[in-house]
Each structure stands twice: as C-alpha cells, then as structure tokens.
N, C-alpha and C positions, 0 to 999 in steps of 0.2 A: 254126764252131758252126752257123751257119745251114744250111750244106750237110748237116751231120749230122742236124739236125732235119727238113729236107726230105726226106732219104732214109729217115727212120724215122717219117714223119708217121702212117701208118696203124697202126703199132705203138703209138705214143703215144695216138692216139684210142682204140684197142680197150682199152688198158690203164686209160684214164680211164673209160671205160663200165664196165668190170668193177669198178673201185674204187667207182664210184657205186652199182652194184647191191649190192655187199657192205656199203656204208655204209647203204643203205636197209634191208637185212635186219637188220642189228644195231640200228639205230634202232627198227625195228618190234618186234624182240624186247625191247628196253628198255622201250618203251612198255607193252607187254603185261605185263611183269613188274611195272612200277609200278602198273598197274591191279589186280594181284593174280591175273591170269590165268595159266595154265600156259603156258610157252613150248614144252614138249615135246608137249603134247597139245592138239589142236584139234578133235577129233571131238565132245566134248561128252558122249558115252555110252561110257565106257571101263571098266565094271565087269569085263570080262574081260581087260583090259589087264594085263600084267605090271608096269608102272610106275604103276599106280593109287595105290598107297600113298605113293609118293614125289613125284607131281606134284600131288596135291591135298591141301591143308590139311584137317585134320579138326577 
C-alpha cells in the first residue's frame, strides 16, 4: 500500500489541489447566492445581456 502511494504521490497531490479549487469555487458561489447576488452575472451592468431577466430579481 505504501509503495502504491509513493508511486502515485504527485497524482494524489494534484488531485487534492484540484478538489480544493473546485470546493473554493462552489463555496464562493453559495455565499454569493445567500447574499442575493447573481452567480451568473458579475459585471454589474448587463442591460444588453440575454440573461438579464433571469439572473436579476425584479
């Protein structure tokens, strides 16, 4: 078992980093949603955007 871990150490490290990045993005999206901000739109001025009606509460 230890030999397998030693042989795949870099793969395990890279996967752990990627999982951490994905978790950080998801947590950020959840926090934005709880604050009432749009997860889709971050520009602040989207009158010409096709998603304007669905990402902003009226």
